[in-house]
C-alpha positions in Angstrom: 0.3 -0.1 0.1 1.1 3.4 -0.7 3.0 6.1 1.7 1.8 9.5 1.9 3.8 12.1 3.2 1.7 14.9 4.3 -1.6 14.2 5.9 -2.8 17.2 4.0 -2.1 19.0 0.9 0.6 22.2 1.6 0.2 20.7 5.3 3.6 20.4 7.8 6.1 22.7 9.4 9.0 21.5 7.8 11.9 23.9 8.6 11.1 23.7 12.7 14.2 22.8 14.8 14.4 20.7 18.2 18.2 20.1 18.6 17.3 18.1 21.8 14.1 16.3 20.3 16.1 15.4 17.5 19.0 13.8 19.6 16.4 11.8 21.6 15.0 10.7 18.3 18.4 9.6 16.7 19.2 7.9 19.5 16.1 6.0 19.6 16.2 5.3 15.9 19.9 4.6 15.8 20.2 2.3 18.6 17.6 0.2 17.3 19.8 -2.7 16.6 20.9 -3.8 19.9 16.9 -4.4 21.0 16.5 -6.9 17.9 18.6 -9.6 19.9 15.6 -9.4 22.3 13.0 -9.7 19.7 9.9 -8.3 18.9 8.0 -6.2 21.4 4.5 -7.2 22.6 1.9 -4.3 24.5 1.1 -5.6 27.6 -2.5 -5.8 29.0 -3.9 -4.1 31.3 -2.7 -0.6 29.6 -5.1 1.9 28.6 -5.6 2.8 24.9 -3.4 6.2 25.8 -0.5 4.0 27.0 -1.2 0.9 24.4 -0.8 3.8 21.2 2.2 5.6 23.5 4.4 1.6 23.5 3.5 1.2 19.7 4.7 4.2 18.4 7.8 4.9 21.2 9.5 2.2 19.3 9.7 4.7 16.1 11.5 7.1 18.5 8.6 9.6 18.4 6.6 10.7 21.2 5.4 13.6 20.1 4.0 11.3 17.3 1.8 9.4 20.1 0.6 12.9 22.3 -0.6 13.7 18.3 -2.4 10.5 17.7 -4.0 10.4 21.4 -5.8 13.8 20.6 -7.1 13.2 17.1 -8.5 10.2 17.9 -9.7 11.9 21.5 -11.5 14.5 19.3 -13.0 12.2 16.8 -14.4 9.8 19.2 -16.0 12.0 21.2 -16.8 15.7 19.4 -18.6 13.2 16.4 -22.0 13.4 15.6 -24.3 10.4 17.8 -27.8 12.2 16.4 -30.8 14.2 17.2 -32.5 13.4 20.3 -35.9 15.1 18.9 -38.6 12.8 18.3 -40.0 12.0 14.7 -43.5 12.6 15.8 -44.9 16.2 16.5 -47.6 17.0 18.2 -50.3 20.4 18.5 -53.6 20.9 20.2 -56.4 21.2 17.3 -58.3 24.3 18.7 -61.2 23.1 16.9 -61.0 19.1 18.0 -59.8 19.4 21.5 -57.2 16.4 20.5 -53.7 16.4 19.8 -52.4 16.6 15.8 -49.4 15.6 14.0 -47.8 19.2 13.0 -45.8 17.6 10.4 -45.8 15.1 7.8 -42.1 14.4 8.2 -40.4 12.6 11.0 -37.4 15.4 11.2 -33.8 15.1 10.6 -31.8 12.7 11.8 -28.6 14.5 13.1 -29.9 18.3 12.3 -32.7 20.0 14.4 -35.8 21.2 13.8 -37.3 24.2 14.9 -40.6 22.4 16.1 -41.0 21.1 19.6 -42.6 17.8 20.8 -46.0 19.1 22.7 -46.5 19.8 26.0 -46.2 16.4 28.4 -45.1 14.4 24.9 -42.5 12.3 25.0 -39.7 10.8 22.8 -37.2 8.4 23.9 -34.5 7.0 21.4 -31.2 4.6 20.9 -28.3 5.3 18.0 -26.0 2.9 17.0 -22.7 4.8 15.3 -20.1 2.2 14.1 -17.1 3.7 13.3 -14.0 2.0 11.8 -11.5 4.8 10.9 -8.8 4.0 7.8 -8.0 7.6 7.3 -5.4 10.5 8.7 -6.2 13.4 7.0 -4.4 12.5 3.4 -2.8 9.7 5.0 -3.7 5.9 5.7 -3.5 4.4 8.7 -1.9 1.5 7.1 2.3 1.6 7.1 1.7 5.4 8.3 4.9 6.9 8.8 5.9 8.1 12.1 9.6 9.0 12.0 12.1 8.9 9.5 16.3 9.6 9.6 18.8 9.8 7.1 22.4 9.2 7.8 26.1 8.7 6.0 25.4 4.8 5.5 22.3 3.0 4.9 22.7 1.3 8.2 21.9 4.6 9.8 19.4 5.8 7.7 15.8 4.4 9.4 11.8 4.8 9.2 9.6 4.1 11.5 6.3 3.2 10.7 2.8 1.9 12.0 0.1 0.1 10.9 -3.1 0.8 13.2 -6.6 -0.9 13.5 -8.9 1.2 15.4 -13.0 1.7 15.6 -15.4 2.7 18.0 -19.1 1.9 18.5 -21.6 4.5 20.4 -24.7 3.4 21.9 -26.6 6.9 22.5 -29.5 6.4 24.5 -31.9 9.5 25.1 -35.0 11.0 26.3 -36.6 14.1 25.1 -40.0 15.9 27.1 -42.4 18.3 26.3 -42.1 20.9 29.4 -44.3 23.5 27.1 -45.6 23.3 24.2 -42.6 25.7 23.2 -39.7 24.3 25.2 -38.3 20.7 25.3 -35.8 19.4 27.3 -33.6 16.5 27.4 -30.9 14.2 28.3 -28.5 11.9 26.0 -26.0 8.7 27.7 -23.4 7.5 25.5 -22.0 4.2 25.9 -18.7 3.9 24.0 -16.2 0.7 23.0 -12.8 1.9 21.1 -10.5 -0.9 20.1 -6.9 -0.2 19.2 -4.9 -2.9 17.0 -1.8 -2.1 16.0 1.9 -3.2 14.7 4.9 -0.9 14.6 8.4 -1.2 13.3 11.9 0.5 12.3 13.7 -0.5 9.0 17.0 0.3 7.6 17.7 1.3 4.3 20.3 -1.3 4.0 18.7 -4.0 2.2 18.7 -7.6 3.5 19.3 -11.4 2.4 15.3 -10.8 1.2 15.7 -8.1 -0.8 13.2 -6.4 1.0 14.7 -3.0 3.7 15.9 -4.5 7.3 13.8 -4.1 9.6 15.6 -4.1 13.0 12.4 -3.5 15.7 9.0 -4.5 15.8 6.2 -3.3 18.7 2.8 -5.3 18.4 -0.3 -4.6 21.1 -4.3 -3.9 21.2 -6.2 -2.5 24.0 -10.0 -2.6 23.9 -12.4 -0.2 26.1 -15.9 0.4 27.1 -18.3 2.6 29.2 -19.6 6.1 29.9 -18.8 8.4 27.3 -19.9 12.1 28.2 -23.4 12.5 29.2 -25.3 15.8 27.8 -28.3 17.5 28.8 -29.9 20.0 26.4 -32.4 22.3 26.3 -35.0 23.9 23.2 -36.7 26.7 23.4 -38.9 27.8 19.9 -39.1 31.9 20.5 -40.8 32.6 16.8 -43.2 30.7 14.5 -43.8 31.7 10.7 -47.7 31.3 11.0 -50.4 29.2 12.6 -52.7 26.1 11.5 -51.7 22.5 10.6 -49.5 21.5 9.4 -47.0 23.8 10.9 -45.4 26.4 8.9 -42.2 26.0 11.0 -39.7 28.8 12.8 -36.9 29.5 15.1 -35.6 28.0 17.8 -32.6 27.8 20.1 -30.8 25.0 21.6 -28.8 24.7 24.7 -26.7 21.3 25.1 -24.5 20.8 27.6 -21.2 17.3 27.6 -20.6 17.2 31.2 -17.0 15.2 31.8 -17.9 11.9 32.6 -15.8 9.5 29.7 -12.3 7.9 30.5 -10.0 10.9 29.0 -6.8 8.2 28.8 -9.4 5.9 26.8 -10.5 8.5 24.4 -14.4 8.0 25.8 -14.0 11.6 27.2 -12.4 15.0 26.9 -12.3 15.5 30.6 -14.0 19.1 30.4 -17.2 20.9 30.7 -18.7 21.8 26.7 -21.7 24.2 26.0 -22.9 24.7 22.9 -25.3 26.9 22.0 -27.4 26.8 18.4 -29.6 28.7 16.7 -32.3 26.5 14.4 -34.6 27.6 11.6 -37.2 25.4 9.7 -39.8 25.8 7.9 -41.6 24.3 5.1 -45.7 23.3 5.0 -45.8 20.6 2.3 -44.3 17.4 1.4 -40.4 19.3 1.5 -39.2 20.4 4.7 -35.7 22.6 4.6 -33.8 23.2 7.9 -30.6 25.0 8.7 -28.3 25.3 11.9 -25.2 27.1 13.1 -23.7 26.9 16.8 -20.6 27.4 18.8 -19.5 25.1 21.4 -17.0 26.0 24.5 -14.8 24.0 25.5 -14.0 24.9 29.8 -10.6 24.2 29.1 -8.1 23.8 26.2 -6.6 20.3 25.6 -2.9 20.8 25.6 -0.5 18.5 23.5 3.1 18.6 23.8 5.0 18.7 20.2 8.3 18.2 21.5 10.3 17.0 24.7 12.7 19.2 24.5 13.8 21.3 27.9 11.3 24.2 27.1 9.3 22.1 25.2 6.4 23.6 23.4 2.5 23.2 23.1 -0.5 23.3 20.6 -4.1 23.9 22.6 -7.5 22.5 21.2 -10.1 24.6 21.9 -13.9 24.9 21.3 -15.7 23.8 18.1 -18.3 25.3 15.4 -21.1 22.9 14.3 -23.8 23.9 11.5 -26.3 21.6 9.1 -28.5 22.4 6.5 -31.0 19.7 5.0 -34.0 19.0 4.2 -36.5 16.3 4.9 -39.2 14.8 2.3 -42.2 13.0 2.6 -42.0 10.3 0.1 -44.8 8.2 1.5 -47.0 9.1 4.4 -44.7 6.4 6.5 -41.5 7.1 4.8 -39.4 10.3 5.1 -36.2 10.9 3.0 -33.5 12.7 4.4 -30.1 14.5 3.3 -28.2 16.8 5.7 -24.8 18.2 5.3 -23.0 18.4 8.4 -19.7 21.0 9.5 -17.9 21.2 12.6 -14.1 22.8 13.3 -12.3 22.2 16.0 -10.4 25.5 16.6 -6.3 26.2 18.1 -5.2 22.2 17.1 -6.3 18.9 15.9 -4.4 18.3 12.7 -0.9 16.4 12.4 1.9 16.8 10.3 5.4 16.3 10.1 8.6 18.6 11.7 11.7 18.4 9.9 15.1 19.3 11.4 17.0 22.6 9.6 20.0 22.0 11.5 20.3 18.5 12.4 23.7 17.1 14.8 25.9 15.2 12.9 26.3 13.1 15.5 25.6 9.1 15.2 26.0 10.2 11.4 22.2 11.6 11.2 22.0 14.1 8.8 18.2 14.7 9.2 15.4 13.8 11.4 11.6 14.3 10.6 8.8 13.2 13.2 4.9 13.7 13.1 3.8 16.1 15.3 0.5 18.0 16.7 0.1 21.0 14.1 -1.2 24.2 15.4 -4.0 24.2 12.7 -8.0 23.4 13.5 -9.7 20.2 12.8 -12.3 20.9 9.3 -14.5 17.7 9.1 -17.7 18.0 6.2 -20.0 15.3 5.9 -23.0 14.5 3.7 -25.4 12.3 5.2 -28.2 10.5 3.1 -30.9 8.3 4.9 -34.3 7.6 6.4 -36.7 7.0 8.9 -39.7 4.6 8.5 -42.7 4.4 10.7 -42.6 0.7 11.5 -45.7 0.5 14.3 -48.1 3.0 15.8 -45.5 6.3 16.7 -42.0 4.0 16.4 -39.5 4.8 13.8 -36.8 3.3 12.3 -33.8 5.2 11.2 -30.6 4.2 8.8 -28.3 7.0 7.8 -24.7 6.8 6.1 -22.4 9.4 7.4 -19.6 9.7 4.3 -16.6 12.5 4.6 -16.4 14.9 1.7 -13.7 16.6 3.3 -12.1 15.9 7.2 -8.3 16.7 7.9 -8.1 14.5 11.3 -8.9 11.1 12.1 -12.0 9.6 10.3 -14.0 6.9 8.4 -14.4 7.2 4.5 -18.2 5.9 5.3 -19.7 5.2 9.0 -23.4 3.3 9.1 -25.7 4.8 11.8 -29.0 3.0 13.0 -31.4 4.4 15.2 -35.0 3.4 16.7 -37.3 6.0 18.4 -40.6 6.4 20.2 -42.9 9.3 20.6 -45.5 8.8 23.4 
């Protein structure tokens, strides 16, 4: 499989010098030969996923790469879309009959929000299952991904540290929403997250062995699985404006606040360890079979996520903090019991999250090394744009089954190309 030099076109931070860091990398790369006599290294059980990832990358002599990959993994697992907790059936009191009547023929979006509220006393419960299999880190494949390299005066001292990682996450989100009044909904979402890492890392020289292939001088393999509670969310949606009266509801404007609590395990990539508060503006409209909607919001973080980019006497850091989110899409009533959906979802984490390579501009000549390159976290935020086609089917009564596909259009962080999402929700 092919290797790609940069995670993003025009990416990387070549020319940044860190002599102490370079010496450390050179020591690990150059002194790898004696370790070969000990055989391959297996990452032991009992480690957290962060420790497992660190051990896998350590053999390549790049501790900064472990920090960078831990950040991008945490951000993807904890900030990815889980699905909306709003109910598909929306009711309103009909003055003519005195009964509750449905106010929209469509069942609402799966990942965005619409301004319509449930109606006083109505309750919606849902379960969403999101299964991610991460295969890309920016423009790089996670298979045979370069973490570090050194060029030297001899082939034996010219070395490359590489890793192949299989990473996945499965998230089950159980949520509930209640109509406090006709204009106010309140709810909670509880994610249960399973994260799995399976990896192989190695260092090879430019020296060709008896097989005609580059000589592998150091090898490590390991895996880990961690399951448990993620970051629990509490939310409230208030509809403050209506585009008109009557049935079907012509739509309106709403504001929504979602607070994510630091209940997930940071060391196993199930949480960020901070409180996050998302405030979103919602607009939706339409009285016919087609109903468009748009969302825009900003998520404040109680603290930044700091990542070390070198291990010199005076280390430098990058900090990921806060997130922009937006969504636009439409619901279409294909038949009375089937709604077709399409959404375009975007989010951007500010400050950090991208990964690239740092090259020494004036490398030391000690050990015969002439240049060092290693993977690091960049001071650039992550941008993600997803296309989400899907459908909602009325199975029975007020029960809905949804099937959606998250398709990455643009993503310079850790991601899967395609992610299936299935959900069931019930309104009563």
